[in-house]
Backbone as XML, in Angstrom:
<?xml version="1.0"?>
<chain id="A" units="angstrom">
  <residue number="1" name="UNK">
    <atom name="N" x="95.696" y="103.782" z="121.082"/>
    <atom name="CA" x="95.210" y="102.442" z="120.835"/>
    <atom name="C" x="96.245" y="101.464" z="121.365"/>
  </residue>
  <residue number="2" name="UNK">
    <atom name="N" x="95.848" y="100.543" z="122.239"/>
    <atom name="CA" x="96.754" y="99.547" z="122.790"/>
    <atom name="C" x="97.039" y="98.444" z="121.791"/>
  </residue>
  <residue number="3" name="UNK">
    <atom name="N" x="98.226" y="97.913" z="121.873"/>
    <atom name="CA" x="98.597" y="96.817" z="120.973"/>
    <atom name="C" x="98.624" y="95.514" z="121.739"/>
  </residue>
  <residue number="4" name="UNK">
    <atom name="N" x="98.102" y="94.477" z="121.137"/>
    <atom name="CA" x="98.110" y="93.146" z="121.724"/>
    <atom name="C" x="99.417" y="92.455" z="121.351"/>
  </residue>
  <residue number="5" name="UNK">
    <atom name="N" x="99.946" y="91.687" z="122.255"/>
    <atom name="CA" x="101.179" y="90.946" z="121.983"/>
    <atom name="C" x="100.844" y="89.613" z="121.305"/>
  </residue>
  <residue number="6" name="UNK">
    <atom name="N" x="101.684" y="89.221" z="120.358"/>
    <atom name="CA" x="101.576" y="87.902" z="119.759"/>
    <atom name="C" x="100.434" y="87.700" z="118.788"/>
  </residue>
  <residue number="7" name="UNK">
    <atom name="N" x="99.951" y="88.742" z="118.150"/>
    <atom name="CA" x="98.833" y="88.566" z="117.221"/>
    <atom name="C" x="99.264" y="88.620" z="115.759"/>
  </residue>
  <residue number="8" name="UNK">
    <atom name="N" x="100.512" y="88.951" z="115.493"/>
    <atom name="CA" x="101.010" y="89.002" z="114.124"/>
    <atom name="C" x="101.730" y="87.705" z="113.794"/>
  </residue>
  <residue number="9" name="UNK">
    <atom name="N" x="101.740" y="87.376" z="112.522"/>
    <atom name="CA" x="102.429" y="86.152" z="112.095"/>
    <atom name="C" x="103.229" y="86.418" z="110.823"/>
  </residue>
  <residue number="10" name="UNK">
    <atom name="N" x="104.323" y="85.746" z="110.726"/>
    <atom name="CA" x="105.154" y="85.757" z="109.519"/>
    <atom name="C" x="105.606" y="84.325" z="109.252"/>
  </residue>
  <residue number="11" name="UNK">
    <atom name="N" x="104.655" y="83.436" z="109.141"/>
    <atom name="CA" x="104.968" y="82.020" z="108.991"/>
    <atom name="C" x="105.380" y="81.630" z="107.575"/>
  </residue>
  <residue number="12" name="UNK">
    <atom name="N" x="104.865" y="82.338" z="106.590"/>
    <atom name="CA" x="105.141" y="81.977" z="105.198"/>
    <atom name="C" x="106.640" y="81.932" z="104.926"/>
  </residue>
  <residue number="13" name="UNK">
    <atom name="N" x="107.345" y="82.975" z="105.331"/>
    <atom name="CA" x="108.778" y="83.064" z="105.066"/>
    <atom name="C" x="109.550" y="81.945" z="105.768"/>
  </residue>
  <residue number="14" name="UNK">
    <atom name="N" x="109.004" y="81.428" z="106.857"/>
    <atom name="CA" x="109.671" y="80.356" z="107.599"/>
    <atom name="C" x="109.482" y="78.988" z="106.948"/>
  </residue>
  <residue number="15" name="UNK">
    <atom name="N" x="108.427" y="78.830" z="106.175"/>
    <atom name="CA" x="108.103" y="77.505" z="105.638"/>
    <atom name="C" x="108.195" y="77.400" z="104.117"/>
  </residue>
  <residue number="16" name="UNK">
    <atom name="N" x="108.205" y="78.510" z="103.397"/>
    <atom name="CA" x="108.199" y="78.490" z="101.928"/>
    <atom name="C" x="109.512" y="77.921" z="101.405"/>
  </residue>
  <residue number="17" name="UNK">
    <atom name="N" x="109.410" y="76.973" z="100.499"/>
    <atom name="CA" x="110.590" y="76.339" z="99.919"/>
    <atom name="C" x="110.627" y="76.450" z="98.398"/>
  </residue>
  <residue number="18" name="UNK">
    <atom name="N" x="109.738" y="77.252" z="97.845"/>
    <atom name="CA" x="109.670" y="77.402" z="96.400"/>
    <atom name="C" x="110.642" y="78.443" z="95.874"/>
  </residue>
  <residue number="19" name="UNK">
    <atom name="N" x="110.532" y="78.700" z="94.606"/>
    <atom name="CA" x="111.368" y="79.679" z="93.919"/>
    <atom name="C" x="111.080" y="81.077" z="94.441"/>
  </residue>
  <residue number="20" name="UNK">
    <atom name="N" x="112.127" y="81.843" z="94.706"/>
    <atom name="CA" x="111.999" y="83.262" z="95.040"/>
    <atom name="C" x="112.573" y="84.019" z="93.858"/>
  </residue>
  <residue number="21" name="UNK">
    <atom name="N" x="111.687" y="84.564" z="93.058"/>
    <atom name="CA" x="112.075" y="85.285" z="91.858"/>
    <atom name="C" x="110.829" y="85.844" z="91.202"/>
  </residue>
  <residue number="22" name="UNK">
    <atom name="N" x="111.011" y="86.748" z="90.283"/>
    <atom name="CA" x="109.863" y="87.423" z="89.691"/>
    <atom name="C" x="109.841" y="87.215" z="88.187"/>
  </residue>
  <residue number="23" name="UNK">
    <atom name="N" x="108.636" y="86.984" z="87.650"/>
    <atom name="CA" x="108.465" y="86.902" z="86.214"/>
    <atom name="C" x="108.241" y="85.510" z="85.660"/>
  </residue>
  <residue number="24" name="UNK">
    <atom name="N" x="108.331" y="84.503" z="86.496"/>
    <atom name="CA" x="108.132" y="83.136" z="86.005"/>
    <atom name="C" x="106.657" y="82.858" z="85.742"/>
  </residue>
  <residue number="25" name="UNK">
    <atom name="N" x="105.810" y="83.128" z="86.735"/>
    <atom name="CA" x="104.371" y="82.953" z="86.628"/>
    <atom name="C" x="103.709" y="83.702" z="87.775"/>
  </residue>
  <residue number="26" name="UNK">
    <atom name="N" x="102.411" y="83.863" z="87.710"/>
    <atom name="CA" x="101.681" y="84.656" z="88.711"/>
    <atom name="C" x="101.862" y="84.108" z="90.125"/>
  </residue>
  <residue number="27" name="UNK">
    <atom name="N" x="101.735" y="82.784" z="90.315"/>
    <atom name="CA" x="101.828" y="82.196" z="91.653"/>
    <atom name="C" x="103.220" y="82.418" z="92.245"/>
  </residue>
  <residue number="28" name="UNK">
    <atom name="N" x="104.269" y="82.242" z="91.460"/>
    <atom name="CA" x="105.627" y="82.491" z="91.952"/>
    <atom name="C" x="105.812" y="83.959" z="92.281"/>
  </residue>
  <residue number="29" name="UNK">
    <atom name="N" x="105.262" y="84.847" z="91.456"/>
    <atom name="CA" x="105.321" y="86.287" z="91.740"/>
    <atom name="C" x="104.626" y="86.604" z="93.068"/>
  </residue>
  <residue number="30" name="UNK">
    <atom name="N" x="103.439" y="86.031" z="93.280"/>
    <atom name="CA" x="102.715" y="86.255" z="94.533"/>
    <atom name="C" x="103.532" y="85.767" z="95.726"/>
  </residue>
  <residue number="31" name="UNK">
    <atom name="N" x="104.064" y="84.561" z="95.620"/>
    <atom name="CA" x="104.865" y="83.994" z="96.707"/>
    <atom name="C" x="106.122" y="84.823" z="96.975"/>
  </residue>
  <residue number="32" name="UNK">
    <atom name="N" x="106.728" y="85.322" z="95.926"/>
    <atom name="CA" x="107.931" y="86.148" z="96.066"/>
    <atom name="C" x="107.616" y="87.448" z="96.787"/>
  </residue>
  <residue number="33" name="UNK">
    <atom name="N" x="106.493" y="88.074" z="96.457"/>
    <atom name="CA" x="106.112" y="89.321" z="97.135"/>
    <atom name="C" x="105.848" y="89.056" z="98.619"/>
  </residue>
  <residue number="34" name="UNK">
    <atom name="N" x="105.126" y="87.987" z="98.938"/>
    <atom name="CA" x="104.901" y="87.639" z="100.349"/>
    <atom name="C" x="106.240" y="87.415" z="101.046"/>
  </residue>
  <residue number="35" name="UNK">
    <atom name="N" x="107.107" y="86.642" z="100.434"/>
    <atom name="CA" x="108.420" y="86.335" z="100.998"/>
    <atom name="C" x="109.225" y="87.613" z="101.243"/>
  </residue>
  <residue number="36" name="UNK">
    <atom name="N" x="109.288" y="88.471" z="100.243"/>
    <atom name="CA" x="110.044" y="89.728" z="100.367"/>
    <atom name="C" x="109.465" y="90.640" z="101.446"/>
  </residue>
  <residue number="37" name="UNK">
    <atom name="N" x="108.145" y="90.776" z="101.479"/>
    <atom name="CA" x="107.527" y="91.652" z="102.479"/>
    <atom name="C" x="107.790" y="91.145" z="103.893"/>
  </residue>
  <residue number="38" name="UNK">
    <atom name="N" x="107.698" y="89.828" z="104.078"/>
    <atom name="CA" x="107.955" y="89.287" z="105.407"/>
    <atom name="C" x="109.425" y="89.415" z="105.783"/>
  </residue>
  <residue number="39" name="UNK">
    <atom name="N" x="110.325" y="89.216" z="104.855"/>
    <atom name="CA" x="111.756" y="89.411" z="105.122"/>
    <atom name="C" x="112.040" y="90.890" z="105.390"/>
  </residue>
  <residue number="40" name="UNK">
    <atom name="N" x="111.445" y="91.766" z="104.600"/>
    <atom name="CA" x="111.670" y="93.206" z="104.717"/>
    <atom name="C" x="111.206" y="93.743" z="106.062"/>
  </residue>
  <residue number="41" name="UNK">
    <atom name="N" x="110.112" y="93.206" z="106.589"/>
    <atom name="CA" x="109.552" y="93.712" z="107.840"/>
    <atom name="C" x="110.188" y="93.093" z="109.082"/>
  </residue>
  <residue number="42" name="UNK">
    <atom name="N" x="111.192" y="92.269" z="108.908"/>
    <atom name="CA" x="111.896" y="91.678" z="110.048"/>
    <atom name="C" x="112.402" y="92.783" z="110.983"/>
  </residue>
  <residue number="43" name="UNK">
    <atom name="N" x="112.194" y="92.623" z="112.268"/>
    <atom name="CA" x="112.555" y="93.650" z="113.253"/>
    <atom name="C" x="114.029" y="94.045" z="113.190"/>
  </residue>
  <residue number="44" name="UNK">
    <atom name="N" x="114.922" y="93.074" z="113.093"/>
    <atom name="CA" x="116.357" y="93.395" z="113.065"/>
    <atom name="C" x="116.744" y="94.130" z="111.786"/>
  </residue>
  <residue number="45" name="UNK">
    <atom name="N" x="116.181" y="93.719" z="110.659"/>
    <atom name="CA" x="116.462" y="94.405" z="109.397"/>
    <atom name="C" x="115.945" y="95.836" z="109.439"/>
  </residue>
  <residue number="46" name="UNK">
    <atom name="N" x="114.704" y="96.014" z="109.899"/>
    <atom name="CA" x="114.129" y="97.357" z="109.963"/>
    <atom name="C" x="114.901" y="98.251" z="110.922"/>
  </residue>
  <residue number="47" name="UNK">
    <atom name="N" x="115.345" y="97.700" z="112.046"/>
    <atom name="CA" x="116.120" y="98.493" z="113.005"/>
    <atom name="C" x="117.400" y="99.022" z="112.351"/>
  </residue>
  <residue number="48" name="UNK">
    <atom name="N" x="117.990" y="98.239" z="111.491"/>
    <atom name="CA" x="119.218" y="98.647" z="110.797"/>
    <atom name="C" x="118.923" y="99.666" z="109.694"/>
  </residue>
  <residue number="49" name="UNK">
    <atom name="N" x="117.832" y="99.481" z="108.965"/>
    <atom name="CA" x="117.560" y="100.297" z="107.783"/>
    <atom name="C" x="116.759" y="101.567" z="108.025"/>
  </residue>
  <residue number="50" name="UNK">
    <atom name="N" x="115.894" y="101.580" z="109.042"/>
    <atom name="CA" x="114.882" y="102.629" z="109.134"/>
    <atom name="C" x="115.480" y="104.034" z="109.183"/>
  </residue>
  <residue number="51" name="UNK">
    <atom name="N" x="116.591" y="104.228" z="109.849"/>
    <atom name="CA" x="117.179" y="105.572" z="109.917"/>
    <atom name="C" x="117.929" y="105.936" z="108.645"/>
  </residue>
  <residue number="52" name="UNK">
    <atom name="N" x="118.183" y="104.968" z="107.807"/>
    <atom name="CA" x="118.889" y="105.210" z="106.542"/>
    <atom name="C" x="117.942" y="105.542" z="105.395"/>
  </residue>
  <residue number="53" name="UNK">
    <atom name="N" x="116.689" y="105.152" z="105.548"/>
    <atom name="CA" x="115.689" y="105.397" z="104.516"/>
    <atom name="C" x="115.349" y="106.888" z="104.518"/>
  </residue>
  <residue number="54" name="UNK">
    <atom name="N" x="115.325" y="107.489" z="103.343"/>
    <atom name="CA" x="115.062" y="108.927" z="103.249"/>
    <atom name="C" x="113.610" y="109.239" z="103.613"/>
  </residue>
  <residue number="55" name="UNK">
    <atom name="N" x="113.344" y="110.504" z="103.900"/>
    <atom name="CA" x="111.977" y="110.945" z="104.188"/>
    <atom name="C" x="111.048" y="110.629" z="103.023"/>
  </residue>
  <residue number="56" name="UNK">
    <atom name="N" x="111.510" y="110.858" z="101.796"/>
    <atom name="CA" x="110.684" y="110.564" z="100.623"/>
    <atom name="C" x="110.427" y="109.076" z="100.475"/>
  </residue>
  <residue number="57" name="UNK">
    <atom name="N" x="111.423" y="108.250" z="100.762"/>
    <atom name="CA" x="111.234" y="106.801" z="100.685"/>
    <atom name="C" x="110.248" y="106.325" z="101.754"/>
  </residue>
  <residue number="58" name="UNK">
    <atom name="N" x="110.348" y="106.881" z="102.962"/>
    <atom name="CA" x="109.377" y="106.549" z="104.007"/>
    <atom name="C" x="107.966" y="106.887" z="103.555"/>
  </residue>
  <residue number="59" name="UNK">
    <atom name="N" x="107.792" y="108.077" z="102.987"/>
    <atom name="CA" x="106.484" y="108.495" z="102.501"/>
    <atom name="C" x="106.007" y="107.591" z="101.364"/>
  </residue>
  <residue number="60" name="UNK">
    <atom name="N" x="106.894" y="107.229" z="100.461"/>
    <atom name="CA" x="106.533" y="106.337" z="99.355"/>
    <atom name="C" x="106.040" y="104.985" z="99.881"/>
  </residue>
  <residue number="61" name="UNK">
    <atom name="N" x="106.760" y="104.410" z="100.829"/>
    <atom name="CA" x="106.374" y="103.115" z="101.399"/>
    <atom name="C" x="105.024" y="103.231" z="102.084"/>
  </residue>
  <residue number="62" name="UNK">
    <atom name="N" x="104.868" y="104.253" z="102.917"/>
    <atom name="CA" x="103.615" y="104.479" z="103.634"/>
    <atom name="C" x="102.441" y="104.648" z="102.662"/>
  </residue>
  <residue number="63" name="UNK">
    <atom name="N" x="102.622" y="105.484" z="101.648"/>
    <atom name="CA" x="101.546" y="105.726" z="100.673"/>
    <atom name="C" x="101.208" y="104.480" z="99.871"/>
  </residue>
  <residue number="64" name="UNK">
    <atom name="N" x="102.205" y="103.713" z="99.461"/>
    <atom name="CA" x="101.954" y="102.487" z="98.708"/>
    <atom name="C" x="101.133" y="101.504" z="99.535"/>
  </residue>
  <residue number="65" name="UNK">
    <atom name="N" x="101.545" y="101.284" z="100.770"/>
    <atom name="CA" x="100.829" y="100.341" z="101.623"/>
    <atom name="C" x="99.396" y="100.808" z="101.856"/>
  </residue>
  <residue number="66" name="UNK">
    <atom name="N" x="99.216" y="102.089" z="102.181"/>
    <atom name="CA" x="97.867" y="102.592" z="102.425"/>
    <atom name="C" x="96.989" y="102.537" z="101.182"/>
  </residue>
  <residue number="67" name="UNK">
    <atom name="N" x="97.556" y="102.846" z="100.028"/>
    <atom name="CA" x="96.781" y="102.789" z="98.778"/>
    <atom name="C" x="96.300" y="101.362" z="98.510"/>
  </residue>
  <residue number="68" name="UNK">
    <atom name="N" x="97.161" y="100.382" z="98.708"/>
    <atom name="CA" x="96.793" y="98.981" z="98.473"/>
    <atom name="C" x="95.763" y="98.512" z="99.498"/>
  </residue>
  <residue number="69" name="UNK">
    <atom name="N" x="95.968" y="98.872" z="100.771"/>
    <atom name="CA" x="94.998" y="98.486" z="101.799"/>
    <atom name="C" x="93.619" y="99.043" z="101.486"/>
  </residue>
  <residue number="70" name="UNK">
    <atom name="N" x="93.548" y="100.318" z="101.115"/>
    <atom name="CA" x="92.258" y="100.955" z="100.819"/>
    <atom name="C" x="91.594" y="100.364" z="99.586"/>
  </residue>
  <residue number="71" name="UNK">
    <atom name="N" x="92.406" y="99.953" z="98.614"/>
    <atom name="CA" x="91.864" y="99.430" z="97.361"/>
    <atom name="C" x="91.310" y="98.013" z="97.512"/>
  </residue>
  <residue number="72" name="UNK">
    <atom name="N" x="91.963" y="97.178" z="98.311"/>
    <atom name="CA" x="91.628" y="95.758" z="98.315"/>
    <atom name="C" x="90.963" y="95.239" z="99.584"/>
  </residue>
  <residue number="73" name="UNK">
    <atom name="N" x="90.856" y="96.067" z="100.622"/>
    <atom name="CA" x="90.187" y="95.619" z="101.846"/>
    <atom name="C" x="88.981" y="96.491" z="102.141"/>
  </residue>
  <residue number="74" name="UNK">
    <atom name="N" x="87.933" y="95.865" z="102.632"/>
    <atom name="CA" x="86.810" y="96.633" z="103.153"/>
    <atom name="C" x="87.256" y="97.262" z="104.470"/>
  </residue>
  <residue number="75" name="UNK">
    <atom name="N" x="86.455" y="98.176" z="104.994"/>
    <atom name="CA" x="86.771" y="98.801" z="106.275"/>
    <atom name="C" x="86.861" y="97.747" z="107.376"/>
  </residue>
  <residue number="76" name="UNK">
    <atom name="N" x="85.935" y="96.808" z="107.384"/>
    <atom name="CA" x="85.938" y="95.750" z="108.400"/>
    <atom name="C" x="87.175" y="94.863" z="108.265"/>
  </residue>
  <residue number="77" name="UNK">
    <atom name="N" x="87.552" y="94.501" z="107.035"/>
    <atom name="CA" x="88.753" y="93.690" z="106.817"/>
    <atom name="C" x="90.012" y="94.434" z="107.258"/>
  </residue>
  <residue number="78" name="UNK">
    <atom name="N" x="90.058" y="95.733" z="106.961"/>
    <atom name="CA" x="91.189" y="96.558" z="107.370"/>
    <atom name="C" x="91.358" y="96.513" z="108.885"/>
  </residue>
  <residue number="79" name="UNK">
    <atom name="N" x="90.277" y="96.699" z="109.606"/>
    <atom name="CA" x="90.342" y="96.688" z="111.067"/>
    <atom name="C" x="90.679" y="95.305" z="111.614"/>
  </residue>
  <residue number="80" name="UNK">
    <atom name="N" x="90.075" y="94.278" z="111.057"/>
    <atom name="CA" x="90.292" y="92.917" z="111.549"/>
    <atom name="C" x="91.661" y="92.366" z="111.150"/>
  </residue>
  <residue number="81" name="UNK">
    <atom name="N" x="92.018" y="92.482" z="109.881"/>
    <atom name="CA" x="93.233" y="91.839" z="109.378"/>
    <atom name="C" x="94.493" y="92.687" z="109.537"/>
  </residue>
  <residue number="82" name="UNK">
    <atom name="N" x="94.391" y="93.992" z="109.364"/>
    <atom name="CA" x="95.570" y="94.865" z="109.438"/>
    <atom name="C" x="95.752" y="95.433" z="110.843"/>
  </residue>
  <residue number="83" name="UNK">
    <atom name="N" x="94.732" y="96.083" z="111.363"/>
    <atom name="CA" x="94.839" y="96.681" z="112.689"/>
    <atom name="C" x="94.712" y="95.665" z="113.817"/>
  </residue>
  <residue number="84" name="UNK">
    <atom name="N" x="94.135" y="94.512" z="113.506"/>
    <atom name="CA" x="93.927" y="93.435" z="114.494"/>
    <atom name="C" x="93.021" y="93.896" z="115.634"/>
  </residue>
  <residue number="85" name="UNK">
    <atom name="N" x="92.019" y="94.682" z="115.293"/>
    <atom name="CA" x="91.050" y="95.068" z="116.310"/>
    <atom name="C" x="89.672" y="94.584" z="115.910"/>
  </residue>
  <residue number="86" name="UNK">
    <atom name="N" x="88.732" y="94.735" z="116.775"/>
    <atom name="CA" x="87.374" y="94.237" z="116.554"/>
    <atom name="C" x="86.420" y="95.360" z="116.208"/>
  </residue>
  <residue number="87" name="UNK">
    <atom name="N" x="86.840" y="96.312" z="115.410"/>
    <atom name="CA" x="86.095" y="97.507" z="114.976"/>
    <atom name="C" x="84.611" y="97.384" z="115.148"/>
  </residue>
</chain>
């Protein structure tokens, strides 16, 4: 499957100016998770960490993401929003 250039965005982390912390309220928790995920997926950070993450941790991350995607997205949403294809 070919990948298109420039179709992903991480704008939230660039513009969010609110509290980054967990447990204050639902909206702050949601914003914190978005912020953390976008920071975590940064190319330079991942390049540094990926070889240090254990096989079990890689599997845990992969399984968590897939479980959430399957639970909360339809097949069409998965293809459009996650895979960025026109299924």
